[in-house]
C-alpha positions in Angstrom: 23.7 29.2 -44.7 22.3 31.6 -47.0 25.4 33.5 -47.0 26.8 30.7 -49.3 26.2 32.3 -52.7 24.7 29.9 -55.4 25.2 26.8 -53.3 22.8 24.0 -53.6 24.4 21.7 -51.1 27.6 21.8 -49.1 29.7 19.6 -46.9 31.0 20.5 -43.5 34.7 19.1 -43.4 35.7 20.5 -40.2 34.1 21.7 -36.9 35.4 23.3 -33.7 33.6 24.7 -30.6 35.3 26.9 -28.1 34.4 29.5 -25.5 35.7 33.0 -26.0 36.5 35.8 -23.4 34.8 39.0 -24.4 36.0 41.7 -22.1 35.0 44.5 -24.4 31.3 43.3 -24.5 29.3 44.4 -21.3 26.4 42.2 -22.4 28.5 38.8 -22.4 31.5 37.9 -20.7 31.8 34.5 -22.5 30.6 33.6 -25.8 30.4 30.2 -27.8 32.1 30.2 -31.1 31.5 27.6 -33.7 34.0 27.4 -36.7 33.0 25.3 -39.7 35.0 24.4 -42.7 32.7 24.4 -45.7 33.1 23.0 -49.1 30.7 23.1 -52.2 30.5 23.7 -55.9 28.9 26.9 -56.9 26.5 27.3 -59.7 29.4 27.8 -62.2 31.0 24.5 -61.1 33.8 26.3 -59.3 34.8 24.4 -56.2 34.7 26.8 -53.2 36.3 26.5 -49.7 34.9 28.6 -46.9 35.1 29.1 -43.2 32.0 29.9 -41.3 32.2 31.6 -37.7 29.2 31.7 -35.6 29.0 33.3 -32.3 26.4 32.4 -29.6 25.3 33.6 -26.3 26.5 31.9 -23.4 23.4 29.8 -22.9 23.8 28.7 -26.7 20.3 29.6 -27.6 20.8 32.8 -29.6 23.1 33.8 -32.3 25.0 37.0 -31.8 26.7 37.2 -35.2 27.9 35.0 -38.2 30.6 35.6 -41.0 31.7 33.6 -43.8 35.1 33.9 -45.3 37.6 32.3 -47.8 39.9 29.6 -46.2 
């Protein structure tokens, strides 16, 4: 999770896995999506709540993309 800026450690407070239909993507008809709720104190001692979305190939072996947003 190197996208979590200035985080020394973090807690995953929520997790969800589902399969997503992707008709616009000719490479994959179904992708696996992991959604994680993440909480941590940054280096300025400010409490952060983030959501991470990670998309995997249908076999679950490769990451297609990932992003972290505010919750």
